[in-house]
MIKE-559263 format. One record per residue (C-alpha): residue in three letters; x, y, z. Coordinates in steps of 0.001 Angstrom, whole numbers, plus 500000, padded with zeros to 6 digits. Layout:
MIKE-559263
aa:ALA, u:X, v:Y, w:Z;
...
END
This chain:
MIKE-559263
aa:MET, u:825751, v:106720, w:339363;
aa:LEU, u:822039, v:106213, w:338337;
aa:THR, u:820359, v:102928, w:338443;
aa:LYS, u:817356, v:101942, w:336683;
aa:ASP, u:815045, v:099156, w:337686;
aa:GLN, u:811339, v:097823, w:337891;
aa:ALA, u:809941, v:098077, w:341331;
aa:VAL, u:806893, v:098022, w:343435;
aa:CYS, u:806329, v:100477, w:346308;
aa:ILE, u:805953, v:098584, w:349594;
aa:ARG, u:806020, v:101440, w:352111;
aa:THR, u:805767, v:105178, w:352182;
aa:VAL, u:806213, v:107642, w:354945;
aa:ASP, u:805757, v:111411, w:354935;
aa:TYR, u:809048, v:113113, w:355266;
aa:SER, u:808074, v:116767, w:355044;
aa:GLU, u:805235, v:118831, w:353483;
aa:THR, u:806551, v:118022, w:350053;
aa:SER, u:808659, v:114955, w:350356;
aa:GLN, u:808273, v:111228, w:351214;
aa:ILE, u:810515, v:108408, w:352275;
aa:VAL, u:809588, v:105360, w:350114;
aa:THR, u:810565, v:101734, w:350167;
aa:PHE, u:810741, v:099901, w:346859;
aa:PHE, u:810939, v:096231, w:346244;
aa:ALA, u:812897, v:096169, w:342990;
aa:ARG, u:813467, v:093312, w:340632;
aa:ALA, u:817378, v:093630, w:340266;
aa:SER, u:818197, v:095767, w:343142;
aa:GLY, u:816222, v:094182, w:346043;
aa:LYS, u:814738, v:096406, w:348684;
aa:ILE, u:815538, v:100060, w:348527;
aa:GLY, u:814867, v:102858, w:350789;
aa:ALA, u:814787, v:106222, w:349114;
aa:ILE, u:813828, v:109883, w:349582;
aa:ALA, u:811555, v:111298, w:347084;
aa:LYS, u:812119, v:115028, w:347216;
aa:GLY, u:809126, v:117058, w:346197;
aa:SER, u:806870, v:114121, w:345356;
aa:LYS, u:803983, v:115693, w:347137;
aa:ARG, u:804183, v:118764, w:345064;
aa:PRO, u:801292, v:119000, w:342507;
aa:LYS, u:803904, v:119571, w:339701;
aa:SER, u:806746, v:117174, w:340463;
aa:SER, u:808694, v:114586, w:338373;
aa:PHE, u:806776, v:111947, w:340123;
aa:ASP, u:803337, v:113228, w:338998;
aa:GLY, u:802233, v:113500, w:342574;
aa:PRO, u:802715, v:111566, w:345779;
aa:ILE, u:804035, v:107899, w:345322;
aa:GLU, u:801230, v:105370, w:346410;
aa:MET, u:801586, v:102024, w:348090;
aa:LEU, u:801525, v:099240, w:345650;
aa:SER, u:802176, v:101317, w:342592;
aa:HIS, u:804727, v:099657, w:340093;
aa:GLY, u:806840, v:100929, w:337503;
aa:ARG, u:810292, v:102187, w:336452;
aa:ILE, u:812445, v:103782, w:339137;
aa:VAL, u:815606, v:105707, w:338627;
aa:PHE, u:817652, v:106391, w:341723;
aa:ALA, u:821129, v:107495, w:342884;
aa:ALA, u:822478, v:105118, w:345263;
aa:SER, u:824372, v:106112, w:348441;
aa:ASN, u:826098, v:104493, w:351323;
aa:ARG, u:824412, v:101402, w:352246;
aa:ASN, u:823518, v:103011, w:355577;
aa:LYS, u:821807, v:105781, w:353898;
aa:LEU, u:818773, v:106590, w:351895;
aa:ALA, u:819045, v:106400, w:348024;
aa:THR, u:817641, v:109451, w:346271;
aa:LEU, u:814870, v:108714, w:343761;
aa:CYS, u:815144, v:110553, w:340669;
aa:GLU, u:812287, v:109323, w:338583;
aa:PHE, u:809255, v:107125, w:339156;
aa:GLU, u:807266, v:106263, w:336023;
aa:SER, u:804134, v:104313, w:337260;
aa:ALA, u:803222, v:101480, w:334824;
aa:ALA, u:799582, v:102009, w:333315;
aa:GLY, u:797007, v:099906, w:334788;
aa:THR, u:798910, v:098408, w:337697;
aa:ALA, u:797458, v:097422, w:341047;
aa:GLY, u:797186, v:100219, w:343621;
aa:PRO, u:794667, v:101698, w:345875;
aa:ALA, u:792867, v:103591, w:342972;
aa:LEU, u:792350, v:100094, w:341224;
aa:LEU, u:791567, v:098197, w:344421;
aa:ARG, u:789528, v:100631, w:346474;
aa:ASN, u:786331, v:099103, w:345365;
aa:ASN, u:787342, v:095902, w:347063;
aa:LEU, u:788775, v:096707, w:350515;
aa:PHE, u:789484, v:093137, w:351418;
aa:SER, u:791683, v:092684, w:348280;
aa:LEU, u:793370, v:095828, w:349076;
aa:ASN, u:793983, v:094905, w:352669;
aa:CYS, u:795360, v:091507, w:351432;
aa:CYS, u:797921, v:093319, w:349047;
aa:LEU, u:798944, v:095573, w:351780;
aa:PHE, u:799500, v:092535, w:354047;
aa:ALA, u:801576, v:091030, w:351286;
aa:ALA, u:803646, v:094268, w:350842;
aa:GLU, u:804295, v:094364, w:354731;
aa:LEU, u:805551, v:090748, w:354671;
aa:VAL, u:807931, v:091327, w:351739;
aa:ASN, u:809308, v:094285, w:353606;
aa:LEU, u:809695, v:092269, w:356788;
aa:LEU, u:811287, v:089207, w:355247;
aa:THR, u:813692, v:090722, w:352887;
aa:ASP, u:816937, v:092627, w:353260;
aa:GLU, u:818054, v:095891, w:351633;
aa:HIS, u:819937, v:095373, w:348396;
aa:ASP, u:819326, v:091639, w:348389;
aa:PRO, u:817640, v:090793, w:345041;
aa:HIS, u:814894, v:088292, w:344635;
aa:PRO, u:813809, v:088491, w:340970;
aa:ALA, u:811577, v:085469, w:341208;
aa:LEU, u:809893, v:086752, w:344231;
aa:PHE, u:809549, v:089968, w:342486;
aa:ASP, u:807735, v:088444, w:339691;
aa:SER, u:805511, v:086423, w:341999;
aa:PHE, u:804575, v:089580, w:343857;
aa:LEU, u:803814, v:091375, w:340641;
aa:GLU, u:801704, v:088528, w:339331;
aa:PHE, u:800040, v:088355, w:342803;
aa:LEU, u:799078, v:092220, w:342550;
aa:HIS, u:797644, v:091842, w:338985;
aa:ASN, u:795476, v:088783, w:339941;
aa:ALA, u:794106, v:090693, w:343032;
aa:GLU, u:792661, v:093297, w:340534;
aa:ASN, u:790494, v:090590, w:339115;
aa:ALA, u:789503, v:088690, w:342381;
aa:ARG, u:785953, v:089016, w:342896;
aa:GLU, u:785260, v:086742, w:345840;
aa:LYS, u:786772, v:086565, w:349310;
aa:CYS, u:787795, v:082943, w:348879;
aa:GLU, u:789559, v:083674, w:345617;
aa:MET, u:791535, v:086531, w:347377;
aa:LEU, u:792511, v:084390, w:350258;
aa:ALA, u:793831, v:081662, w:348098;
aa:LEU, u:795883, v:084083, w:346165;
aa:LEU, u:797251, v:085461, w:349379;
aa:ILE, u:798044, v:082044, w:350770;
aa:LEU, u:799910, v:081046, w:347714;
aa:PHE, u:801884, v:084091, w:347569;
aa:GLN, u:802777, v:083794, w:351249;
aa:LEU, u:804140, v:080305, w:350735;
aa:ALA, u:806202, v:081457, w:347669;
aa:LEU, u:807397, v:084357, w:349771;
aa:LEU, u:808575, v:081899, w:352540;
aa:LYS, u:810165, v:079414, w:350115;
aa:ASP, u:812200, v:082230, w:348292;
aa:VAL, u:813619, v:083507, w:351327;
aa:GLY, u:814590, v:080094, w:352539;
aa:LEU, u:811799, v:079609, w:355117;
aa:GLY, u:809564, v:077322, w:353119;
aa:PRO, u:807569, v:075192, w:355633;
aa:ILE, u:807613, v:071408, w:355518;
aa:LEU, u:804007, v:070395, w:354247;
aa:ASP, u:804375, v:066885, w:352774;
aa:HIS, u:805394, v:064989, w:355807;
aa:CYS, u:805799, v:065272, w:359690;
aa:VAL, u:808783, v:067260, w:360379;
aa:ASN, u:809516, v:065126, w:363433;
aa:CYS, u:809109, v:061518, w:362388;
aa:LYS, u:809318, v:062066, w:358555;
aa:ALA, u:806108, v:060041, w:358056;
aa:THR, u:804042, v:060794, w:355016;
aa:SER, u:800983, v:058774, w:355108;
aa:ASP, u:800113, v:060078, w:358514;
aa:ILE, u:800039, v:063612, w:357134;
aa:GLN, u:798479, v:063219, w:353654;
aa:HIS, u:795906, v:060430, w:354284;
aa:THR, u:795002, v:060652, w:357998;
aa:THR, u:791739, v:061217, w:359633;
aa:ASP, u:793458, v:062174, w:362766;
aa:ASP, u:794331, v:065771, w:363886;
aa:ILE, u:797180, v:067484, w:362210;
aa:TYR, u:799287, v:070294, w:363817;
aa:PHE, u:801821, v:072947, w:362700;
aa:SER, u:804860, v:073910, w:364678;
aa:SER, u:806420, v:077306, w:363858;
aa:SER, u:809684, v:076410, w:365583;
aa:ALA, u:809911, v:073100, w:363613;
aa:ASN, u:808657, v:074976, w:360421;
aa:GLY, u:806234, v:072260, w:359324;
aa:LEU, u:803348, v:069908, w:360048;
aa:ILE, u:803270, v:067539, w:362847;
aa:CYS, u:801247, v:064244, w:363064;
aa:LYS, u:799188, v:063196, w:366044;
aa:ASN, u:801858, v:060808, w:367187;
aa:CYS, u:804374, v:063662, w:367559;
aa:GLU, u:802483, v:066485, w:368587;
aa:SER, u:802923, v:066096, w:372371;
aa:ALA, u:806687, v:066946, w:371805;
aa:PHE, u:805873, v:070401, w:370716;
aa:GLN, u:804454, v:073234, w:372882;
aa:ASP, u:804060, v:075693, w:369992;
aa:LYS, u:801638, v:073811, w:368055;
aa:PHE, u:798620, v:075098, w:365899;
aa:LYS, u:795806, v:072696, w:365401;
aa:LEU, u:794454, v:072355, w:361837;
aa:THR, u:791226, v:071307, w:360574;
aa:LYS, u:791296, v:068136, w:358274;
aa:ASN, u:790299, v:070302, w:355341;
aa:ALA, u:793059, v:072878, w:356118;
aa:ALA, u:795643, v:070152, w:356343;
aa:ALA, u:794476, v:068562, w:353121;
aa:ALA, u:794910, v:071891, w:351278;
aa:LEU, u:798194, v:072725, w:352696;
aa:THR, u:799488, v:069268, w:351510;
aa:ASN, u:797859, v:069731, w:348171;
aa:LEU, u:797989, v:073273, w:347247;
aa:LYS, u:795645, v:072493, w:344240;
aa:LEU, u:792681, v:072134, w:346707;
aa:LEU, u:792874, v:075785, w:347611;
aa:ALA, u:790960, v:076930, w:344636;
aa:GLU, u:787948, v:074928, w:345692;
aa:ALA, u:788295, v:075391, w:349564;
aa:ASP, u:785644, v:077166, w:351400;
aa:GLU, u:786002, v:080499, w:353284;
aa:ASN, u:786315, v:078720, w:356785;
aa:THR, u:789256, v:076448, w:355485;
aa:LEU, u:791101, v:079318, w:353869;
aa:ASN, u:790586, v:081487, w:356888;
aa:LYS, u:792003, v:078715, w:359140;
aa:ILE, u:795092, v:078455, w:356899;
aa:GLU, u:795564, v:082360, w:356828;
aa:LYS, u:795344, v:082486, w:360642;
aa:LEU, u:797974, v:079821, w:360827;
aa:LEU, u:800339, v:081764, w:358435;
aa:ALA, u:799624, v:084987, w:360401;
aa:TYR, u:800748, v:083164, w:363500;
aa:HIS, u:803741, v:081728, w:361776;
aa:PHE, u:804819, v:085177, w:360466;
aa:THR, u:804316, v:086529, w:363907;
aa:GLU, u:806662, v:083840, w:365372;
aa:LEU, u:809291, v:084319, w:362519;
aa:THR, u:809340, v:088200, w:362841;
aa:GLY, u:808784, v:088472, w:366623;
aa:ARG, u:805654, v:090671, w:366119;
aa:ARG, u:802250, v:090460, w:364741;
aa:PRO, u:802133, v:091947, w:361237;
aa:ARG, u:800056, v:095131, w:361405;
aa:MET, u:797856, v:094354, w:358428;
aa:ALA, u:796891, v:090679, w:359823;
aa:LYS, u:794005, v:092146, w:361815;
aa:TYR, u:792427, v:093309, w:358533;
aa:VAL, u:792648, v:090026, w:356899;
aa:VAL, u:792396, v:087227, w:359375;
aa:ARG, u:788821, v:086513, w:360882;
aa:ASN, u:789091, v:085500, w:364478;
END
């Protein structure tokens, strides 16, 4: 049976001289691995090789859950984000590829996340118009937090995960930490109980507790938050995301 869906390509691998194995994140079907036979031929039903971050309508024939689906059609939506539209801004392209990698790492096959799909598509569209590095970092951070929340891993950012105090997190001048194992912020009074702690600057902690501040945050603050999130994703997945090194400034 053929299935139609809206999808974003989040991974591609060359299968042969003429074909690709592609991974799509689809709105109704979730993550799908499929073989695109003949996609690399100049004249194919896919109008050439399928590119990372391309978005559009897919038609596929599902198979056994342990096997690849067969991609029958891919009609790319006009004007959608992709390397062709983002290549003039390498940092924005890398941020989008990082986001796609995280979607692939944190979602399971055939597990739909329609709200996350909409957030991902909105993020890709906004990335096309991001002109400043700070703007792109803020967009990426917001999407990463939305991703974590949607897959049930949203971090606690409004109070200390240990003592539950809110004032020590939101209005303190003391040091604030983040623990990946505890999945949230830790106040100064509790930080000694956690070995896996990541120290945040005052501005970074303030922006995490009030996400509206991200829009006005400076590059150093945003980079500190992104460095924290890259660390957190590393702890969650057991390996550092490949694209992190192209986004996070050490």
